C-alpha positions in Angstrom: 7.3 27.8 -17.8 6.2 26.0 -14.2 3.6 23.4 -14.2 1.3 25.8 -11.8 1.7 28.5 -14.4 0.8 26.5 -17.5 -2.1 25.2 -15.6 -3.3 28.6 -14.7 -3.1 29.7 -18.4 -5.2 26.4 -19.3 -7.7 27.2 -16.7 -8.1 30.8 -17.6 -8.5 30.1 -21.3 -11.2 27.4 -20.1 -12.6 29.8 -17.7 -13.2 32.2 -20.7 -15.0 29.6 -22.8 -17.3 28.3 -19.8 -18.2 32.1 -19.2 -19.4 32.2 -22.9 -16.4 35.2 -23.5 -15.2 32.8 -26.0 -18.2 31.5 -27.8 -18.6 28.3 -29.8 -17.3 28.7 -33.4 -14.8 31.5 -32.4 -11.2 31.1 -33.4 -8.8 31.4 -30.8 -5.8 33.4 -31.9 -2.4 32.2 -30.3 -0.8 35.7 -30.5 -4.0 37.4 -29.1 -4.1 35.1 -26.5 -0.5 35.4 -25.8 -0.5 39.1 -25.4 -3.7 39.0 -23.2 -2.1 36.7 -20.8 1.3 38.1 -21.0 3.3 34.9 -22.0 5.0 33.6 -25.1 2.9 31.7 -28.0 4.5 28.1 -26.8 2.5 27.8 -23.4 -0.6 29.2 -25.2 -0.1 26.5 -28.0 0.1 23.9 -25.2 -2.8 25.1 -23.3 -4.7 25.0 -26.4 -3.5 21.4 -27.3 -4.8 20.3 -23.9 -8.1 21.9 -24.4 -8.5 20.0 -27.9 -7.5 17.0 -26.1 -10.6 17.1 -23.7 -13.1 18.5 -26.5 -13.5 22.0 -25.2 -11.9 23.1 -28.5 -11.0 21.7 -31.9 -7.6 22.4 -33.7 -8.6 22.5 -37.4 -6.4 22.5 -40.4 -5.7 26.3 -41.8 -8.2 27.5 -39.1 -6.7 26.8 -36.0 -8.3 26.6 -32.3 -12.0 26.9 -32.6 -14.4 26.9 -29.5 -16.9 23.9 -29.9 -19.7 23.1 -28.0 -20.5 19.4 -27.6 -24.1 19.9 -26.4 -25.9 18.6 -23.3 -26.5 15.1 -24.7 -23.0 14.4 -25.4 -22.2 15.4 -21.9 -24.7 13.6 -20.3 -23.2 10.3 -22.1 -19.8 11.0 -21.2 -21.1 11.3 -17.6 -23.1 8.3 -18.0 -19.9 6.3 -19.1 -18.0 7.9 -16.2 -20.2 6.9 -13.3 -19.7 3.3 -14.5 -16.1 3.4 -14.6 -15.8 5.1 -11.3 -18.0 2.6 -9.7 -16.0 -0.2 -10.8 -12.7 1.6 -9.7 -14.7 1.9 -6.4 -15.4 -1.9 -6.3 -12.2 -3.0 -7.1 -10.3 -0.5 -4.8 -12.6 -1.9 -1.9 -11.3 -5.5 -2.7 -7.6 -4.7 -3.4 -7.0 -1.9 -0.9 -3.6 -1.9 0.6 -1.8 0.1 3.1 -0.2 2.7 0.6 -3.7 2.8 -1.3 -5.4 3.7 2.1 -2.9 6.4 3.0 -3.4 8.2 -0.5 -7.1 8.2 -0.3 -7.1 9.2 3.3 -4.4 12.2 2.4 -6.8 13.3 -0.7 -9.7 13.1 1.3 -8.3 15.1 4.1 -7.4 17.7 1.8 -10.9 17.6 0.2 -12.4 18.3 4.0 -10.0 21.3 4.3 -11.1 23.0 1.0 -14.5 22.3 1.1 -14.7 23.8 4.8 -12.9 27.0 3.6 -15.6 27.1 0.7 -12.9 27.3 -1.8 -14.3 25.9 -4.9 -11.2 26.1 -7.0 -9.1 24.3 -4.6 -11.6 21.8 -4.0 -11.6 21.1 -7.8 -8.2 20.2 -7.8 -8.4 18.1 -4.5 -11.4 16.4 -5.6 -9.3 15.4 -8.8 -6.6 13.9 -6.8 -9.0 12.2 -4.5 -10.7 10.5 -7.5 -7.3 9.6 -9.0 -6.2 7.8 -5.5 -9.4 5.6 -6.0 -8.5 4.9 -9.6 -4.9 3.8 -8.6 -6.3 1.8 -5.6 -8.2 -0.3 -8.2 -4.9 -1.7 -9.3 -5.8 -2.1 -12.8 -3.7 0.0 -15.0 -6.1 -0.1 -17.8 -8.9 1.0 -16.0 -7.0 3.7 -14.3 -6.1 5.0 -17.8 -9.4 5.0 -19.1 -10.8 6.7 -15.9 -8.2 9.4 -16.2 -8.8 10.0 -19.6 -12.5 10.7 -19.5 -12.1 12.6 -16.1 -9.8 14.9 -18.3 -12.6 15.1 -21.0 -15.2 16.0 -18.2 -13.0 18.4 -16.3 -15.0 21.7 -17.4 -18.0 20.4 -16.5 -17.1 19.1 -13.2 -16.0 22.7 -12.5 -19.3 23.9 -13.6 -21.3 21.4 -11.2 -19.2 22.5 -8.3 -20.4 26.2 -8.7 -24.2 25.2 -7.9 -25.3 26.2 -4.6 -24.4 23.8 -2.0 -22.6 21.3 -4.3 -19.5 21.6 -2.5 -20.8 20.4 1.0 -22.9 17.5 -0.7 -20.0 16.3 -2.9 -17.9 16.1 0.4 -20.4 14.3 2.4 -20.6 11.7 -0.5 -16.9 11.3 -0.4 -17.1 10.6 3.4 -19.5 7.9 2.6 -17.4 6.5 -0.3 -14.3 6.2 1.8 -16.4 4.3 4.6 -17.3 1.6 2.0 -13.9 1.3 0.4 -12.2 0.8 3.7 -14.5 -1.9 5.1 -14.3 -3.6 2.0 -17.9 -3.0 0.8 -17.2 -3.4 -3.1 -21.1 -3.1 -3.9 -21.7 -0.2 -1.7 -18.7 1.6 -2.9 -19.9 1.1 -6.6 -23.3 2.4 -5.9 -22.1 5.3 -4.2 -19.6 6.3 -6.6 -22.0 5.7 -9.5 -24.2 8.3 -7.6 -21.7 10.7 -7.0 -20.6 10.9 -10.4 -24.0 10.5 -12.3 -26.1 13.5 -13.3 -29.7 12.4 -13.1 -32.4 14.3 -12.6 -32.0 17.8 -10.9 -28.2 17.6 -11.1 -28.5 17.2 -14.8 -31.0 19.9 -15.2 -28.5 22.1 -13.1 -25.7 21.3 -15.2 -27.7 22.1 -18.2 -28.7 25.4 -16.7 -25.0 26.3 -16.1 -24.0 25.5 -19.8 -26.7 27.7 -21.1 -25.7 30.5 -18.7 -21.7 30.3 -20.2 
């Protein structure tokens, strides 16, 4: 099965959880999911393992995969840590930027511009992921890059919810523009400040996310 199909299957199950079709505490049966999506049990099992890794479901002995709900407080804590890690990555990227990193950030930023301009939140979601990965790589700290990528994966479902909030797509890209400018001129402190604000979910942004989670 191709990587794109595997990602599609994972996203479909994830969307069903986020839309509350699969509710917290519900068991996800591999055979039922395989029949529903027209695939074998192997890719379903792989998709469930990915969702288990990010904490959206839990694979339990003798029960199989069960949908869990970490709750707003836990999600807030993860975003809080993510904001600090991203800020550090941006600061280091501004100090250590080389030609290859600059080109990678520019390329992913341009793709974000295209998907944001088209109003395609799904495409922007993936382009945005690559943009942030380019900043992690530009920090030239393998350990930091690994930690950022790991937590980014865990927050993936909630980042998707954030992008569905009205005007968030255009706001997110505007924030990207300022972040890129700060990194490219070598202003590490400004890059740190901007990325912390971009990723953090204080105030209205947290209220919007909680409302989205409640409406799942």
